N, C-alpha and C positions, 0 to 999 in steps of 0.2 A: 510860736512857743507859748505855752500856757503857764502863767506864773503861779496860779493857785489851784491847778488840778492836773492829775495824770490823765493820760488818754490810752485806752485799751482798744486795740484793733483785732478783728478777726477777718481773714481773707476768705470771703464767700466764693469768689471765682476770679480767675485771671492770675496774672503775675506782674512783677515789676521790681523796681529798685527803691529801697527806703534808705534815707540818710538820717542818722540821729547824732546828736552831740555837735561839737564844733561851735562856730560862732556865726550868727546871722550877718549877712552882708546887706548894707543899706537898711539897717534896722529902723523900724518905725513902730510907734504904738498904734494899735488898732482900736483898743478900748482899755478900760482900767485893769484888765487882767491878761491881756494878750499882746504879743509883739509879733511882727512879721518882717520879712525881708525878701530880697530878690533871689537869694540862694543861701547856701551854707558853706562856709570855709572850714575845711577840716571835717571832722566827724567820722563816723563809722558807716560804711556802705554795706547793706545786706540785700541779698536777693530774696524776695518774698513770693509765695505762691499759695494757691488754693489750700485751705486747711491750716495755715499758719496763724498763730496768736502772737501779738506783739504788745508789750507794755512800754509806754514812753512816760517816764517819770515827769512830774511837774518841773518846769524850769529847763527842760531839755529841748533844744531846737529839733525839728523834724520836718521832712518833706519827701515827696515821691517824685524824683526828677525824671524817672523813666517808667512808662507803663507799656506792657506788651499786650496789645489789643485792648480789651476792656478789663478794668480792675474794679471789682465790686467788694466794698468793705463794709463791715459793721463797726461803728465807732461808739465807744462809751466814754463819756467824760466822768472822771472820778474826783469830785471836789475834796479839798482838804477839809478835815472834820474839826480842826481847831482854829 
């Protein structure tokens, strides 16, 4: 989870499952702006595939628990401007 920036994904190739929202399980701080966990409790599950665009707002947990074959993503971090 990125506390100070949104993350924008474009699926270049492949498919999988994305979970967003919910609460991090076994949350730990990785640096001054990010938290990680072993999984997400709750949240919304979405199937993603080649050509999809996904915007994950700052402060929203997200992870890819299932990948079908290879998943190639382009990821842009969008820092808060204020």
